[in-house]
Each structure stands twice: as C-alpha cells, then as structure tokens.
C-alpha positions, 0 to 999 in steps of 0.5 A, a space after each residue: 859514553 861506554 867504558 871504551 870511549 875516550 872522554 872529550 877534551 874541553 877548552 878553557 872556555 867550555 863553561 862559558 860556551 855552555 852558559 851562552 847556550 851553545 850547542 856542543 858537539 864532538 870535534 877533533 876529540 874536543 867538545 866544541 860549540 857548533 852554534 849559539 841560539 841565534 844560529 849559524 846564518 846569523 853568526 855568519 852574517 854578524 862576522 861579515 858585518 861586525 866581529 865574531 869571537 871564535 874559540 879555536 883553543 883545540 888547535 895545537 900551539 907549539 914553540 920550536 927553538 934551536 939547540 946549540 945555535 941551530 936555526 929553527 927556521 932552517 930546521 923546519 924547512 926540512 919538513 915544509 915547502 914554505 920559505 921560513 928562513 925569509 921571514 923577518 921577526 914578527 912575520 908569519 907564513 902559511 905552509 904545509 907538512 908534506 910526506 915523501 910523495 908530496 902528500 899534505 900531512 897538515 897545514 900550519 901557520 908559522 910565525 918567526 920570533 927573534 930566537 924561535 918559531 911559534 907554530 899553530 897546527 890543526 887539532 886533529 893532527 897535532 899529536 902526529 905533528 908534534 911527534 914528527 917535529 920531535 923525531 925529525 928536528 933533533 937539533 930543536 926543542 919542541 914545546 907544546 903549549 897546553 897551558 894556552 887558549 887561542 881565541 880568534 876575533 874576526 870581522 870588520 869591527 875586530 880591530 876597533 874592538 880589540 884596540 879599545 882593550 889592547 892599545 897598539 894592536 891596530 899597528 899590526 900588519 897582516 900576517 904579523 904578530 907580537 906580544 901584548 900585555 893585558 890585565 897582568 898577562 902576556 898575550 901573543 897576538 897575530 893579525 890573521 884568521 881563517 874567515 877571509 875577514 880582517 882579524 886577530 888570533 890571540 894566544 892567552 893563558 888558560 887562566 885568563 881566557 874566560 876573562 878575556 872572552 868576556 871582556 870582548 863579549 861585553 862589547 856589543 860589536 862582538 858575538 860568539 860564533 861556533 864551528 858551523 859559521 866558521 866553516 861557511 865563512 872559510 868556504 866562502 873565502 876559498 880556504 882549505 879545510 884539512 882532512 877535506 880539501 887537502 889530505 895526504 892524498 893531495 899535493 900542494 900543486 894539485 890543491 892550487 897552493 903553489 903560491 905558498 912555495 917561493 922561488 928559492 924553495 922551488 929551485 932548492 927543494 930540500 923538503 919531503 916530496 920536493 921532486 914531486 912538487 918540482 915535477 908538477 910545477 914543470 909538467 902540471 897535474 892531472 887534477 886541480 882543486 877548483 871552486 864550484 858554483 851550483 845552479 839553484 838554491 840546494 847546497 851540494 855537500 862533500 862527497 858529491 860526484 862531479 861529472 862532465 855531462 848531464 847523463 853522469 857518465 864522464 866522471 871528473 872528481 869529487 866535492 871536498 867541501 860544500 854548503 850554502 854561502 850566506 854572503 854569496 846567497 847561494 850554494 858554493 863548493 870546492 872539489 877536485 876535477 880533471 885539469 882539462 875541466 878546471 878553467 873558470 867558467 867551465 860547465 859541469 854537473 854535480 850529482 845530488 840525490 842521483 840527479 844532475 845539478 848544473 854548475 860551473 867552475 868558479 874563481 876563488 874566493 867566492 867572497 873577496 878577502 878583506 885583509 888589511 895589508 
C-alpha cells in the first residue's frame, strides 16, 4: 500500500474469515472473503443444498425516523418509486433510489417498523445514499448503524438451523422482519436474502457478530460462503447487481423492475424520474434487461457484446453479468438488448474473444426461487 492509498475497511468477522482460510480481496472499500479453501463451486452447491453463511456487513444499515410527527414512509417515497406507505409494520420491500432521469442510484431493502424504517443499502453507494437521505429528508432523522454487522444465512436448511438457536424465526414470512433476543443481545432478523433461496439476514451488534457466526458454523449444515459464490447464486436467481445490471444509466423499466412499482405510485408519481417511468410504462423502452443462455460450456463475461447475427455486425447490447451457473450446469448471463430482440427464445450471438457464440434469450430466473411465502 502506498501513502496515497486508502486502507481497506474490515468487518467484525475479519479475523474469523482469515482463521477459516478465506482468500481476502478488496471489495467496495472493504477486505472481504471471495472464497474459502473448498472453492466457489462447492460453496455454491452447498448453499443450494444446505445453508451458506455470508458476511454482508459491508452493506449499509440505516434507520430513518420522522421528526415532529413526520411519516418516514411518506418522506422516503419522495426518493424511491416503491410503495413504502403500504407496508405494514414488520414487512419489507425492494425498491430503488432514482434520479430525475429515472436512472437508478442504488437498490435497497426497506423494512417498516412501528415508528421508523430500517433500510439496507449497497456498500459502494452507502456514503452517497446516506448523504442523499439527510439532504432530501429534512423532516427525518437518519442514523447509520456503524456498530452492527450483517450476516446472511441462505439455503433450504437455513430455517431449521436458525430455529435451533433462535426460537420463533421459522414463523417469519418471506420479506418480513422482527427483533429477537440471542445470548443477551437484540438481533433484527428478516426473512430475505439475495440467492434465490429461503433464508435470513441478521443484523447483530459488532460485539456479538463473531460469536453468532461461530454458533451457526458449529452446525454441520452450515458452511462459510464468499463473494464468488454469492455472485453465481444471485446471477442464477436473475437478481440485479448494482453497478453492473443496474446503474444510473438504466431505468427501472429498462431493467425489467416495473413489478417493484405499485399501481398507486405509477399513477401518482412523486419520485425522481416519475415522468420518465410513466412514459416508459405507457410507450415501452428501446432496450430491456434479459436473461441470456449461451450454447456450449464457456462462460461469457460482463462487457461482452451482443449481436443479432453471426457476422457480429448488428449490435444489440452488452452483457452486464455472466459466468458459469453450477446449478444450471452451464453458462448464464444477463444483459441489455434492443427491445425488438428481447422475447424469450430469441436467437442471438455473443462475442467471445472475437468469435460469435450462439445464444438465446432465456426466462429469468435461471434457477427457480425457493422463497417461503
């Protein structure tokens, strides 16, 4: 490291990652585990069959509370297209911060509590997000929880494993959350995640994070999982990665995220870029995010060009995420193509090292979601 480089931040689980043999890499300003000794493929398959434990403490955790009687849900709706006011206490929703052109500034999860909102934002965006909350929501108090780690337990065994430690979590419905007591500390647990599997995200005080992780890892049904498998799991699940599949240059409608905007919000607007969203809902968009299934076994990575023809002359768009899907047992990708070529089953070609790879537009997700509803 040179004198001009910023030291990487660490999470409360840094020592545990290293003790478990993780290969650590820089990610969003943090030193994070990309994989453990068993490797990404094993970690991916273990999460699909049992329960993977992820450290997602680099994400931002924020409380938004109204001041002088202000409703934080109504306030946040000034910044996002999601229907936050419709949330009942304990329920959560996926939505996005947008700009005046409907570009996506970040995607986030919002949980409504009795008198406040609990918001989780992306690590790379959290400084800008929190500054935006504070600047645009003067009627709210915005608190970042520097003192809390965030663990994700994902997979079909997650519920039985967590229930043995924390009685009552199995009663949480999908996209709901509540406080629980464990070993003298208060945890905020939501039934959510970003792998397509049933699972939980657990906000835990930094002081108790390693003890909780070790308690979970003491169960043979749980293994630690790094960023590598997290990415292949979310790609198979067809979930967007901010900075790749969605950016300030893409709108929610182009990104096929219209399902996140309720009928009321579509009609009323009142969020940045509402007029653009309303126009795109009415008239359609010139491009769309789609799933892509290349032929053969070679993965096609982010940045690869998408063409309509094998001669690679009619450009359609660019791959935004791509790799090998262990559960699918083949290469999978997502990207943006001209809307005229976005129908499922449409044949197209991906450029791989200068050569055309036949592919087709595929339905998302590549692997069925297994959320408990």
